[in-house]
N, C-alpha and C positions, 0 to 999 in steps of 0.2 A: 552621138559620138562619145566614147569613153575617154576619160582623162584621169590623170593621177591625182589622188587626194592626199598623198603622203607629202609632208612638208619638206620637199626637196625642189629646188628651182630648176626649171628647164626640161623636165622629163616629158617626152612625147611618146606615150606607149602605143601610138597608132602607126608609127613609121618604123621601117627597117633601115639598118645602116649597111651599105654595101662593103663587101670585103675588098673590092677594088680600091676603095678609098682608105680603109683602115688596115688592110692586110690580115693575114691569118692570126697574128698574135695581138691584134688590137692597135698596132702602131705601124704606120706606113706613110710615106710621102710627107712626113712632117706632121701628120695628124694622129691623134690618139683618140680612141673611142671615148666618148664623154661619160660613160658609165662603167662601173666595175662588173665583170662577169660574176653572176650570182647575186647581184644587187636586187632587192625586192621592194616593191611598192604596192600600195592598194589602189585599185581603180574605182571610179565612181559607180561602176556596175557591181560592186561588192566582191570582185575577184582579186586574187593576189597575182601579181605579175613578177616574173623573174627575168633578168636580162641574161640571155644566153646566145651561143653561137651555133649556127646550123652545121651539123656534121655531114650534111649532104643536101640534095635538093628536097625542099619541103613545099608542098602546094599551099596556097592561101587558105587560111582558116582550117587547117587540118586539126581535127579534134582528137587525134590519137598519137600525140607526141610524148616522148620521154626526155627529160633533162637530167643529165648525169649530175649527182650531187657533189662530185669531186672535180670534174673538168668543166661543167656547165656547157657541154656539147649537147645539142638537141638532135633527136632522130625522129623520123616519122613512123614510129611504132610505139606501142604502149597505150596507156589510157589516161595519163595524169595531166597533161597540159594541152592547150590549144595554141597553134601557131598564129603569128600576126596575120592580118587581113590581106597581106601582099605576099606573093610567092617569094621564096628564098632559094638561093643557090648555096653551095658549100662555102662555109666561112662567113656568110653574112651574119650580122648581129640583129637581134630583135627582142621584143618583150613577149614572153610566152605566158598565157594566163592559166590559172587553175581555180576551181571553185574553192571557196574558203570554208565550206561546210561539208 
């Protein structure tokens, strides 16, 4: 199991956060997403992870994702990032990985 090695407390790069709890803007029902869109951490697997929001449905572990550098919306096309190991629906939040080399 991969875990964050960046010195930030509480990061779980294996889970996705549902839009039903956090809403499309990251705040809903009194909850705020615990990470900032675009936040980056290093994983124990040597990969860099970026916190982004799904721009649509994305299958689990999709290896052809793109994350917009301005909005941090992820789509299931491109070749730069791999989606989390759980399927995502539009507006879900999660950690997308990219090879560091």
